[in-house]
N, C-alpha and C positions, 0 to 999 in steps of 0.2 A: 897716015902718022903712026909710028912704033907705039906699042904701050910702051908707060912708064913702068916704074920698080915704088909699089908701095913700102909703107916701112910699118912692121909690127911692132907696135908699143904696148906696155904693159905700165900696170900703177907704180912699179918701179923704176921704170924709163922714162915716164909722161912731163915729167917736169923739165930733164935735160934735153930731150927729143922735141918738145912741143912748148910751153911757155919759156925756154930759153933758146929758141930756136933764132936765127938772124934774119929769115925769111919766114913769110907767112906761113900756114899751118892746116891743113883741111884734116880733121880728124873724121873717121868713118867709125861710130859706135854700130859694132854687129856682132851677130853670133850664127855659127854653124849651121842651124834648124832652122835658119831666116831666108824664107824664100824671096821676099825682096831684097834682104842685105845682097845674096848670091846673084841677081839680077843688077845691081847698083853695083857690083865688084867690076866686070869689063869696063864702065864708064869712068870708075874711078882710075881703073889704071890708065886711060886714054888721057886723061885730064893729067894725070900724072905726067906721061911722056910729053904733052904738049907746053905743060909749063916748066918742065925739068930746070932746076937751078934758080927759079923764081918763086915755088909755090912746094912746098914738102906734102905728100900725103900720104897721112897714116891711118892705121887701122886697128883698132880695141875692139878685141871678144870680151863682149860685156860678162859673159859666163865666167871668163877666168880672170878678169880685172874688174871686180863690184866696186872698188874703194872710190876709184877716180868716175864712174861713171853714176855712184850715186850723188857724189859731191856736187856733180854738175846736172841732177836728176833727169840723169834719161828714161824717160817712161816708156818710150818707144824707140822700136830700131827698125830699119835703118835711122840713125839719127846723124847728119854731117854736123860738126861745128869749123869756125873759122877762125885760126886766132890769130893776131898780129899783136907782134910785142908784149907776148903773154897775156894779153885781154882777147876775151872772148868777143867777136865781131859781128858773128853772121850764125845761123842756124837755120837749116832743111831739114825736116823731118818727112821720112817716107818717101815712097819712088812715085813720080807722079808724070805726066808724059812731057811734063816740061823739066824735068829733073836735070839734065844735061846742061840744059841753058841757064837753070838757078843756080848749079855748084860754077859755072863759069862766068855769069854774073857777078858773082861773090868774089871768085879769084882775080877779076878784074877790075872791081871794087879793091878791094887788098893794094893790087897793083898800083892803083891809083893814089892809093894813102902813102906807099912806099914813095914814088916820084912826087908827091907836094911835100912829102918830109925832107926828101934830099936836099 
């Protein structure tokens, strides 16, 4: 499966790209100096490709965008938030052995929410 394209979001674009999105959004809060964040990046690219058109995968550098990160009380990175209809519906913190399956389970859950609401 080809890697997908993640979208960089900022404090200024978070509302339009994430909260106003018509499809679920996975937001990765990260920083360039964070080793586990760099380990998570290829997995997030893969998920972006697998769920293209059904899930938007965004990345937010917490060093450059402190307003949103502090508003959601991001204390550890990497932290991933899953949003549906502008609401936070799931969270994964850290990179574990089950990291990819945990993210996919959240994405599938968001898809089921969409299916039930249609």
